[in-house]
C-alpha positions in Angstrom: -16.6 13.9 -29.0 -13.4 12.1 -30.2 -12.0 12.0 -33.9 -13.3 9.1 -35.6 -9.2 8.0 -36.4 -8.3 9.5 -32.9 -6.9 5.7 -32.3 -5.3 4.7 -35.6 -3.6 8.4 -35.9 -3.0 9.2 -32.7 -4.7 12.8 -33.2 -5.0 14.8 -29.8 -8.2 15.7 -28.1 -9.3 19.5 -27.1 -8.2 19.7 -23.1 -11.5 21.0 -21.6 -9.5 22.4 -18.3 -10.3 22.8 -14.9 -12.7 25.5 -14.3 -12.1 25.9 -10.5 -8.3 26.3 -10.9 -7.5 30.1 -10.9 -6.0 30.7 -7.8 -1.8 30.9 -8.1 0.1 28.2 -6.1 2.9 29.9 -4.1 5.9 28.3 -3.1 5.2 27.5 0.3 1.7 26.1 -0.3 4.2 23.5 -3.1 6.5 22.7 -0.4 3.7 22.3 2.4 1.4 20.0 0.1 4.1 17.2 -0.6 5.2 17.6 3.1 1.8 16.3 4.0 1.5 13.4 1.1 -1.3 12.1 -0.8 -3.4 11.5 2.1 -5.6 13.8 3.9 -6.6 13.4 7.8 -9.5 11.4 7.0 -8.1 9.1 4.5 -9.3 10.6 1.1 -6.8 12.4 -1.1 -5.3 15.3 0.0 -7.3 18.8 -1.5 -4.0 20.3 -2.1 -2.5 17.5 -3.8 -5.3 17.4 -6.6 -5.1 21.1 -6.9 -1.3 20.9 -7.6 -1.9 18.2 -10.2 -4.4 19.9 -12.3 -2.7 22.8 -12.0 0.6 21.2 -13.5 -2.4 20.2 -15.6 -3.4 23.7 -16.6 0.1 25.1 -17.2 1.0 21.8 -19.7 -2.1 21.8 -21.9 -3.8 25.5 -21.2 -6.9 26.4 -19.3 -10.6 25.9 -20.1 -10.5 28.3 -23.4 -7.6 26.3 -24.5 -5.7 29.8 -24.9 -2.1 29.0 -24.0 -0.5 27.9 -21.2 -1.5 28.9 -17.1 2.1 29.0 -15.7 1.3 32.0 -14.1 -0.8 29.9 -11.3 3.0 28.3 -10.7 5.3 29.2 -8.1 8.6 30.1 -10.2 10.4 26.5 -9.4 7.5 24.6 -11.1 6.9 27.2 -13.7 10.5 26.9 -15.1 10.2 22.6 -14.7 7.1 22.9 -16.8 8.9 25.1 -19.2 12.0 22.9 -19.3 10.2 19.7 -19.8 8.0 21.7 -22.6 11.2 22.2 -24.7 11.9 18.4 -24.6 8.3 17.0 -25.5 4.8 18.1 -26.5 2.1 17.7 -24.1 -1.3 16.5 -25.7 -4.7 15.5 -24.1 -6.3 12.2 -25.5 -9.4 9.8 -25.6 -7.9 7.0 -26.0 -10.2 3.7 -27.1 -10.2 1.0 -24.8 -11.9 -2.0 -25.1 -15.7 -3.1 -25.3 -18.2 -1.6 -22.5 -18.7 -4.5 -19.6 -22.6 -3.7 -20.8 -22.5 -5.9 -23.6 -22.7 -3.0 -26.1 -20.8 -2.8 -29.2 -19.3 0.3 -28.3 -15.5 0.9 -26.7 -15.0 2.9 -23.6 -13.1 5.9 -23.9 -10.2 6.5 -21.4 -9.2 9.9 -21.1 -5.2 9.8 -21.0 -1.8 12.5 -21.3 0.9 12.4 -23.1 4.4 14.1 -23.1 6.0 13.4 -26.7 9.4 13.7 -26.6 10.5 16.1 -29.4 14.1 15.1 -30.0 15.4 12.5 -32.9 14.5 9.0 -31.4 13.4 6.2 -30.9 12.5 6.9 -27.0 11.5 4.6 -24.6 7.9 4.4 -23.2 6.1 4.3 -19.9 2.8 4.0 -19.6 1.2 4.8 -15.8 -2.2 3.9 -14.7 -3.4 6.1 -12.7 -4.5 5.2 -9.2 -8.0 4.2 -8.0 -8.7 8.0 -6.9 -11.6 10.3 -8.7 -8.8 12.6 -9.7 -7.6 10.2 -12.7 -4.0 10.9 -14.4 -4.0 14.3 -13.0 -2.7 13.4 -9.7 1.0 12.1 -10.4 1.2 14.6 -13.3 4.9 16.1 -11.7 5.9 11.9 -11.7 5.3 12.7 -16.0 7.7 15.4 -15.6 10.5 13.5 -13.8 9.6 11.1 -16.1 10.0 13.3 -19.6 13.5 15.2 -17.9 14.5 11.2 -18.0 14.0 11.2 -21.8 10.9 9.0 -21.5 7.8 9.4 -23.9 5.1 9.2 -20.8 1.7 8.2 -21.5 -0.8 8.1 -18.0 -4.5 7.2 -18.3 -7.1 6.7 -15.8 -8.7 3.3 -15.8 -12.5 2.7 -16.9 -14.8 3.8 -14.9 -13.1 6.4 -12.3 -13.6 9.6 -11.6 -15.6 12.5 -10.9 -18.5 12.8 -13.5 -17.1 16.2 -15.7 -14.0 15.8 -14.9 -11.7 15.8 -17.8 -9.9 13.1 -16.0 -12.7 11.3 -15.8 -12.7 7.9 -18.4 -15.7 6.4 -19.8 -17.5 3.0 -19.3 -17.5 0.8 -15.1 -15.0 -0.1 -12.9 -14.1 -3.5 -13.6 -11.3 -3.7 -10.2 -8.9 -5.0 -12.3 -10.6 -7.2 -14.3 -10.2 -8.9 -18.1 -11.4 -5.2 -19.7 -8.8 -3.6 -17.7 -6.3 -5.8 -18.8 -7.8 -5.1 -22.6 -7.7 -1.6 -21.7 -3.9 -1.7 -21.0 -3.1 -3.3 -24.3 -5.0 -1.1 -26.0 -3.3 1.8 -24.8 -0.2 0.0 -25.9 -1.6 -0.1 -29.6 -2.1 4.0 -29.3 1.2 4.6 -27.9 3.0 2.2 -30.4 1.0 4.4 -33.0 1.6 7.7 -31.5 5.0 7.6 -30.7 6.6 4.6 -31.9 8.8 3.6 -29.0 11.9 1.8 -28.5 10.8 0.3 -25.5 7.7 0.5 -23.3 7.5 -0.4 -19.3 4.8 0.4 -17.2 4.9 1.9 -13.6 1.4 2.8 -11.2 0.7 3.2 -7.8 -2.0 1.3 -6.1 -4.5 0.2 -8.5 -2.2 1.3 -11.7 0.1 -0.9 -10.1 -1.9 -3.8 -10.0 -3.0 -3.3 -13.7 0.9 -3.0 -14.9 1.7 -6.2 -13.0 -1.6 -7.7 -15.1 -0.8 -6.6 -18.2 2.8 -6.8 -18.9 2.2 -10.9 -17.7 -0.1 -10.6 -20.8 1.1 -8.6 -23.2 4.9 -9.1 -24.5 5.5 -5.4 -25.6 5.9 -4.4 -21.8 9.4 -4.9 -20.7 9.8 -3.8 -17.4 7.3 -3.1 -14.4 7.5 -0.4 -11.5 4.6 -1.2 -9.1 4.8 0.5 -5.6 1.8 0.0 -3.2 1.0 -3.2 -5.1 -1.0 -6.2 -4.3 0.5 -9.6 -5.3 -3.2 -11.4 -4.4 -6.8 -9.3 -4.9 -8.2 -12.3 -2.7 -6.1 -12.6 0.1 -5.5 -8.8 0.4 -9.4 -8.4 1.0 -10.1 -12.1 2.6 -7.4 -13.9 4.9 -7.5 -16.0 7.6 -11.2 -16.1 7.1 -11.0 -12.4 7.6 -12.8 -9.7 5.4 -11.2 -6.3 5.4 -14.2 -4.7 5.2 -12.5 -1.2 6.2 -10.2 -1.3 3.0 -13.4 -2.5 0.9 -15.5 0.7 2.4 -12.5 3.4 1.8 -11.9 2.4 -1.7 -15.9 2.0 -3.0 -15.7 6.0 -1.7 -12.6 6.9 -4.0 -14.1 6.1 -7.6 -16.1 9.4 -7.9 -19.5 7.8 -7.5 -22.0 6.0 -5.9 -21.8 2.0 -6.4 -24.7 1.9 -8.6 -22.9 4.3 -11.2 -19.8 3.0 -11.0 -19.9 -1.0 -11.2 -21.9 -3.2 -13.2 -24.1 -5.5 -12.2 -21.8 -8.7 -11.7 -19.0 -6.6 -9.8 -22.0 -5.2 -7.6 -23.4 -8.7 -6.7 -19.6 -9.6 -5.7 -19.0 -6.8 -3.3 -22.3 -6.9 -2.0 -21.8 -10.5 -0.9 -18.4 -9.6 0.3 -19.7 -6.5 2.5 -22.8 -9.0 3.7 -20.3 -11.8 4.5 -22.0 -14.6 2.1 -20.6 -16.4 -1.1 -17.4 -15.9 0.5 -16.2 -18.6 -2.8 -16.9 -16.7 -5.4 -15.5 -13.6 -3.8 -12.0 -15.1 -3.7 -12.9 -16.5 -7.4 -13.6 -12.9 -8.6 -10.1 -11.8 -6.7 -7.6 -14.4 -7.8 -8.9 -13.9 -11.4 -7.1 -10.5 -10.7 -4.1 -11.3 -8.6 -0.7 -10.9 -10.8 0.0 -14.6 -8.6 -2.2 -16.2 -10.8 -0.6 -15.6 -13.4 3.1 -15.9 -12.1 3.9 -18.9 -15.0 3.2 -15.7 -17.9 5.6 -13.4 -15.8 8.3 -15.6 -16.1 8.1 -16.9 -18.9 8.5 -13.4 -20.1 11.5 -12.7 -17.5 10.0 -9.1 -16.8 12.3 -7.1 -14.5 10.0 -6.5 -11.7 10.4 -3.7 -9.2 8.1 -3.5 -6.0 7.9 -1.0 -3.6 5.8 -1.8 -0.1 5.5 -0.6 3.4 5.3 -2.5 6.4 2.3 -1.7 7.7 0.4 -1.3 4.8 -3.6 -1.2 5.2 -5.6 -2.0 2.1 -2.6 -4.7 0.9 -0.9 -6.2 3.5 2.3 -6.6 2.9 2.5 -10.8 2.7 0.7 -11.7 0.6 2.9 -8.8 -1.5 5.8 -11.3 -0.4 4.4 -14.6 -1.7 4.2 -13.1 -5.1 7.2 -11.7 -5.0 9.1 -15.2 -3.7 7.0 -16.8 -6.5 8.6 -14.3 -9.4 11.8 -15.8 -11.3 12.2 -12.6 -13.2 14.8 -10.0 -12.2 13.3 -8.1 -9.4 13.5 -5.8 -6.3 11.2 -5.3 -3.2 11.8 -2.0 -1.2 10.4 -2.3 2.3 9.5 1.3 3.8 7.9 2.3 7.2 3.7 3.6 6.9 1.0 2.9 5.0 -0.3 2.5 1.5 1.4 5.1 -1.0 3.7 6.9 2.2 6.8 6.9 1.0 6.2 7.1 -3.1 3.2 9.9 -2.8 5.4 13.0 -1.7 7.2 12.3 -5.1 4.7 11.5 -7.1 2.9 14.8 -6.6 4.8 17.1 -6.8 8.8 18.7 -5.8 10.8 17.8 -2.5 9.9 19.6 0.2 13.1 20.6 0.9 14.8 21.7 -2.1 17.8 19.5 -3.1 16.0 16.3 -1.2 16.5 13.1 -2.6 13.4 10.9 -2.7 14.5 7.6 -2.7 11.5 5.7 -3.2 11.2 7.1 -6.4 14.5 7.6 -7.1 15.0 4.0 -6.9 11.8 3.7 -8.9 13.3 5.2 -11.5 16.5 3.9 -11.5 14.8 0.7 -12.0 13.3 1.9 -15.4 16.4 3.7 -16.7 18.2 0.1 -16.3 16.0 -1.7 -17.3 14.6 0.5 -20.8 17.3 2.7 -20.8 19.9 0.0 -20.1 22.1 2.6 -18.0 24.4 0.7 -15.7 23.9 2.8 -12.5 24.2 0.1 -9.9 20.8 -1.6 -10.3 22.7 -4.5 -11.8 24.4 -5.0 -8.0 20.9 -4.6 -6.2 20.0 -7.3 -3.9 16.7 -9.0 -4.0 15.3 -6.9 -1.0 15.9 -3.5 0.5 14.0 -2.8 3.7 14.2 -0.2 6.7 13.8 -0.9 10.0 11.0 0.3 11.8 11.1 3.3 13.4 15.1 3.7 13.5 15.0 6.9 12.4 16.1 10.1 14.4 13.7 12.9 15.2 13.2 15.8 17.0 10.2 18.0 17.9 9.1 20.2 16.0 8.4 23.9 17.2 5.6 26.3 16.9 7.4 29.0 15.0 5.3 31.7 17.5 5.6 30.6 21.0 8.7 28.0 20.5 7.1 25.1 21.7 6.6 21.9 21.2 3.5 21.4 18.7 3.6 17.7 20.0 4.6 16.3 15.7 8.0 15.8 15.4 10.5 15.7 12.3 12.9 12.9 10.7 16.4 14.3 11.2 18.5 11.3 10.5 16.6 8.8 7.9 15.4 5.0 9.2 18.5 2.4 8.8 18.0 -0.2 5.7 19.3 -3.0 5.5 19.7 -5.7 2.2 19.4 -9.4 1.3 19.9 -11.5 -1.3 16.7 -12.9 -1.3 13.3 -12.6 1.3 14.8 -16.1 2.8 18.1 -14.6 3.8 15.8 -12.1 5.9 15.4 -13.9 8.9 18.4 -16.0 10.6 16.7 -17.8 13.0 13.9 -18.3 15.3 12.7 -17.9 18.8 9.5 -19.8 20.8 8.1 -17.5 23.7 5.6 -19.9 25.6 3.0 -18.8 27.1 1.6 -19.0 30.7 -1.7 -18.8 32.4 -2.1 -15.6 34.6 0.2 -14.0 37.0 -0.4 -13.8 41.0 -3.3 -11.4 41.8 -4.8 -11.7 37.9 -1.7 -9.9 36.2 -0.7 -10.5 32.3 0.0 -13.7 31.8 4.1 -14.3 30.8 6.0 -14.9 27.2 8.9 -17.2 28.4 12.4 -17.6 25.9 11.8 -21.7 25.5 14.4 -23.1 27.9 12.9 -20.4 30.4 11.5 -21.0 33.7 7.2 -21.3 32.7 8.3 -21.9 29.2 6.4 -25.5 29.4 3.9 -24.7 31.3 0.8 -25.8 30.0 -3.1 -27.1 31.4 -3.7 -22.7 32.4 -6.9 -21.4 30.7 -7.4 -17.3 30.4 -10.7 -16.0 29.2 -12.2 -12.7 28.1 -15.7 -11.5 27.0 -15.8 -10.9 23.3 -17.6 -8.4 20.7 -15.8 -5.5 22.9 -12.9 -3.1 20.7 -9.8 -2.4 22.9 -7.0 0.0 22.8 -5.1 -2.4 21.1 -5.9 -1.7 17.4 -4.0 -1.9 14.7 -4.1 1.7 13.9 -6.3 4.8 14.1 -7.1 5.2 10.4 -6.4 3.8 7.2 -3.4 5.4 5.9 -3.3 7.9 8.1 -1.6 6.2 10.9 0.9 4.6 8.5 1.6 8.5 6.9 2.4 9.7 10.0 4.6 6.7 10.9 6.5 7.4 7.8 7.0 11.1 8.7 8.3 10.1 12.4 5.4 9.7 14.2 4.0 6.3 15.1 1.2 5.9 16.9 1.8 5.3 20.9 -0.4 2.6 22.8 -0.5 2.9 26.4 -0.8 -0.6 27.5 -2.4 -0.1 30.9 -5.6 1.5 29.5 -5.9 -2.4 27.3 -9.4 -3.8 29.0 -8.6 -6.8 30.4 -12.0 -8.0 30.4 -11.9 -7.9 26.8 -8.2 -8.9 26.3 -6.0 -11.4 27.4 -2.1 -10.1 27.3 1.3 -11.6 27.6 4.5 -9.7 28.4 8.0 -10.8 28.6 10.4 -9.9 31.1 13.1 -7.1 29.8 14.9 -8.0 27.5 18.5 -8.6 27.7 20.6 -8.3 24.3 22.0 -11.8 22.8 25.0 -9.9 21.9 25.8 -7.4 24.5 24.7 -4.9 22.4 21.7 -2.8 22.6 19.2 -4.5 21.2 16.8 -7.0 22.5 15.5 -8.8 19.7 16.0 -8.2 15.8 12.7 -9.1 14.6 13.0 -9.9 11.2 10.3 -11.7 9.2 7.3 -13.3 10.0 6.2 -13.9 13.4 3.7 -17.0 13.6 1.1 -17.7 16.5 -0.8 -20.7 18.2 -3.5 -21.0 20.5 -5.8 -23.0 22.0 -9.8 -21.7 21.9 -13.1 -22.4 23.3 -15.7 -20.3 23.0 -19.9 -20.2 24.6 -20.6 -19.4 20.4 -19.8 -21.6 17.7 -17.4 -18.8 16.1 -14.9 -16.4 17.9 -12.6 -13.8 16.5 -8.6 -13.6 17.5 -7.0 -10.5 16.6 -3.2 -10.6 17.8 -1.4 -7.6 18.3 2.6 -7.8 19.1 4.2 -4.9 21.0 7.1 -2.9 22.0 6.8 -1.3 25.7 8.8 0.6 26.9 9.7 1.0 30.7 6.8 3.9 31.4 4.2 1.4 29.4 4.1 3.1 26.5 4.0 0.8 23.4 4.8 1.0 19.7 2.9 -1.5 17.3 5.5 -4.4 15.7 2.8 -6.7 13.4 -0.9 -7.5 13.7 -3.0 -10.0 11.9 -6.5 -11.2 12.5 -8.4 -14.8 12.7 -12.0 -15.6 12.5 -12.8 -19.2 13.8 -15.8 -20.7 12.9 -17.3 -23.8 13.6 -16.7 -24.2 16.8 -18.5 -26.8 19.3 -19.3 -24.5 22.5 -17.0 -25.7 25.3 -14.9 -27.8 22.9 -11.1 -26.9 22.3 -10.0 -26.4 18.9 -6.3 -25.7 18.3 -5.3 -22.6 15.7 -2.4 -21.3 14.1 -1.5 -18.4 12.2 1.1 -15.9 11.0 1.1 -12.1 11.8 2.5 -9.4 9.0 6.2 -9.7 8.7 8.3 -6.9 10.6 11.6 -5.5 10.9 11.6 -4.2 14.3 14.7 -3.7 17.1 13.2 -4.2 20.1 15.6 -2.0 22.2 17.5 -4.1 24.9 15.0 -3.3 28.4 12.1 -3.2 26.6 9.2 -6.3 26.5 7.2 -7.5 24.1 3.4 -7.6 24.4 1.5 -9.9 22.8 -2.3 -8.6 22.9 -5.2 -10.6 21.5 -8.8 -9.0 21.7 -11.9 -9.7 19.2 -12.7 -6.7 17.2 -10.7 -4.1 15.7 -12.2 -1.7 13.2 -10.3 -2.6 10.1 -12.3 -5.7 9.8 -15.4 -7.8 10.1 -15.2 -9.9 12.9 -16.6 -13.3 13.7 -16.9 -13.0 17.7 -20.4 -12.4 19.3 -21.0 -9.5 21.9 -20.9 -10.2 25.6 -20.1 -14.3 24.4 -16.5 -15.7 26.7 -13.9 -17.0 24.7 -11.5 -19.0 26.4 -7.5 -18.7 25.5 -5.7 -22.0 26.9 -2.3 -24.1 26.4 -2.8 -28.3 26.5 0.0 -30.4 26.9 -0.1 -31.8 23.8 -0.5 -28.8 22.2 0.9 -25.9 23.7 0.4 -22.3 23.2 3.6 -21.0 21.5 4.7 -17.2 19.5 7.3 -18.1 17.1 9.5 -14.9 16.6 12.0 -14.5 13.4 15.3 -13.3 14.2 17.5 -11.5 12.3 
């Protein structure tokens, strides 16, 4: 049991260890783990990443018997890193006293925590790291704590309340509050503990995913937080879960599977009711209100008043916290700020450097190198170039150069690619400057013989065609899906393997499709269109039912008919009067994409996607039209 004076004196706990961690890691295994990244093929945390973090914890804190460290389980490079850090900082395990339990009892929750306390004369800056939403708590990103310690920081990492597998030393007490008021109070209690134990010169927060949202929320409410790094973050939890009248069901189901236990044992009655309502498609106003209380966007005035320097790292094809809602929050920040946008999905860019050393020795991991540079500038005062950074830096999707990966035994291609030249990055002084203009494409009716409709640039023949209607049978999914699986598809994108669509397989009975002619460069170069920003779509819909789903996908189609996705966004439409027109408009997710000259832009609208809760009624008819008074169009942002 924790000592009664553990909170006030900062004493350490005995680390019980991970009894199942007994096998040594090889250098090849470590390299393979970091090359794979954070996510396994099924969307859960990669077991290798878990093993690596727990083995590092053993090496720093000792095995289950508490006798010494266990660097013999690490390859030489990692063992040397552990010994280097042990010469710089004292590792310790804690059960930090958090806020009161959510069941109303007076007893406070104990949070599992790990620290590295600098041994040299101070004071030193401190980085607090709330763990992400996984059942493995603070141990998963232990490598990043070594990186921070080597940069001269005290480190205090902790598992937010309720997360974790029962019996693991990294599991915290209490029930999950989903970045609610108890998590906010816990964050300040952790800062109290840190001030008492470390007497730091200044305090910053760094978090990935769940930890990033908690970091922003604590910083907004606690004056002692001087800088924030928020990786794969959210700005508005409400619109992350429910936007355009569409529930992001797959994201919530995936998150519920990563708490370390069943819903009944991980959440209190109030949070269980919210989650049940969300999944049952009821009381959604209450769900939105619940999400807004957990949204950093709701506390922008506090953040701006404090002037807290804030760093965001995000991805174009983020499946848990879609990019547009983060952009709204970023644009509302009136503080020193930076937004990095990368190819891929949730935690794919930052994950490898959070869990281990570079898969290729000597390589620099830019997503985390720039995150650390932000902390070094704002917490240590280093003039390292951060002071001259533009606010926005983004990769252009799929602009990397790849080569086939060959089977080492047969020499034959494996079907995978590796990146040999990184994707191009562009900078802008602000998000508003990413988009230089727009181009409007008119939509036409069916082509001759029932072929696809056309996307026609404004002023082109047929661009103003109206009066047409195109119908499809709703409630059946097509090949035009946003991704094959949460995290997995985007992680493959990050490594040079974007999903390839066979456009001829998109079932036109259950979708409507429009396509441009092969695009001609406007400037005589090799790019047909430089898409930069947030596309917008307006359609007129009618249905034989009282509700309909319109799921829009923008694709880049090559000459052979294969395609890659640029952007997508669902819209559910309710309150329809059968066989009467309703005009709707909505924005797709932001993108930076160079559509090659000679390729075609394709717009696909269907009514179902595994990611979302749809409003379509199976086998009813949805009709898209373009009345003269409100013609349908696609507005494309250009750079």
